N, C-alpha and C positions, 0 to 999 in steps of 0.2 A: 448370536451371542455378542454382547457389546465388547468392544475392544478396550482393554484396561488403559486407564489414563496414565500418562507419563508426567513426571515432574517437569515443570516449566523451566527449571534451572539446570538439572543434570540428566534428564531423560531416564531416571530410575522409575520404578513403579510408584505412582502417587497414592498416598494414603490420607493426606490432609487436603481438604478442599475448602477454600475460602471464597466468600462472596461479600463484596462491599458495594453498598449503594450510596452514590454521591450525586446530589442534584438530579435524582431520578434516573441516573445512568448506572447500570449494573456492570461491575468489574469482577472477574473471576480469576482465580489462580489455583493451580494444583501443585502440591509439593510432596516430596518423599519425607519420611520421618526425620532423616538426617538434616535436610535443608530447612525444614520447619524448625528444628531445634536450633540450628545455626542462626536463623533469623529472629529467634526469640518470640515465637508465635504464642507462647504461654501468657504473654502480657498484651491483651488486646489494645491497649492504648499506646504501645511502644512501636507500632509499625504502621505503614500504609502499603497498599499494593504497589505503588510506584517504587518504594524502597525494596520490596521483595523481588522485583524483577531483575535486579542487578546481580549477576552471577558472582560467586566468591572470586576474589582476585581481579575483578574487573571494575572495582569501585572507581567512580569518576574522579579525576583530579579537578579540584576547584581552581578556577583562575584567580589571579591576584586581586582583581577588582571586585572583591566580594565585600559587601557591607556587613555590619554586625549581625543582621538577620539573614544573610545569604545574598544570592544574586537577585537583582531586580530588573525587570524588563523596562527599558527606557520608553517604549511605546505605550504600554497599558498599565505599568506599575505592578504587574503580577510578580509575586515574590517566590523565591526558591522554597520557602516554607509552605506556601499555598500549593505549589506544584507537587511537593512531596506528600502533602496531606491528601490532595484530591486525585493526583495522577493525571491532571488535565492542564492545558495551557490556556492563557488568556487571549492571545492574539497570534497573528502570523509571525511577528518579530520574536515571540517567545522561543520559537524553534532555534533561532541563532543564539539567543541569550542563554538558553539552557542546553545547548548542544552537547556539552561535556557530560551532562546527566542523562540525556536521551540516548546517545550512542550505545552505551553498554546495555541499556534496557531494550532497545530495538534489536540489537544483535542477539539478545537472549530470547526474543519472541519470534524473530523471523530469520530467514536465511541470510539476510544482509541488512544494511541500514537504509537502502534506497528502495522505493517502491517502483517496480518496472511495469506493473500492470499486465493485463492480458487482453488480447483482441479475439473475439469469437470467430471461429472459422468461417461462419456464414458471412460475417462482415468483410472478411478478407476476400472471399470469393466474389461478393457483390462489388467491391471496390475494383478488383481486377477486371471483372466484366465491364463495369462502367468505364474504366480507363481505356480498355481495348476498343469499346464501342465509340467513345469520344475521339480516339485516335483515328479510327477508320472513317468516321463522319468528317473529320477535318481533312483527311486525305481525299475523300470524295468531293468535297467542296472545292479543294484546290485543283483537282483534275478537271472539274467542270469549268472553273474560271479560266484555266489554261487551255481549254478545249481539247483535252486528251480524253476523248470519249471512250476509247477502248479500256483505258486504265480506270475510268469512272465506272464502267460496267463491271469490271473485275472487282473493284472495291465494293460496289453495291451488292454483288453476289456474296462477298465475304461477310458483309453486314447482315444480310438475310440468313446466311448459314449460322452466324454467331447467335442471332436472335432465336433461331429454331433449336439449336443444339444445347445452348447453355442459358436458357431463359431463367433468370433468378426468380425465386418465389416472390410473389407480390406481397405487400404488407399483410400480415396475418391479423 
């Protein structure tokens, strides 16, 4: 059985589901009846998904350097009006220009405002294996150069044991 969808703004059960296609990109939002009413969903020309993602009470404060049409990115000329209409940015500099508009929207969509990313467990294991192997090979080379052959033999055995016991999967 499918899990019921939650409102993207307040986590209540969503009953209003909107899809907007802008420049061949699909943007979806799920709202409860109350949030849909508060956002004025009954007027299809009166909102954009970028406007809807701001939770009540978190509306962004606009900085003082706003032109008559809103903020404008110095780099690409993208305007606040274009951002609100499409929910997209024009360039890398737009993130700084529209930061006050983005922060509340990101906080509403994610656990935070910064993407921390994830590293697959296999990648971590492989890196650890390679780091350990490189360290041992360096130790082996040093022991040979310094003519410490007993140490070199011990390190060689460690390398062989490491390769036998934790051989990572070859590229699949």
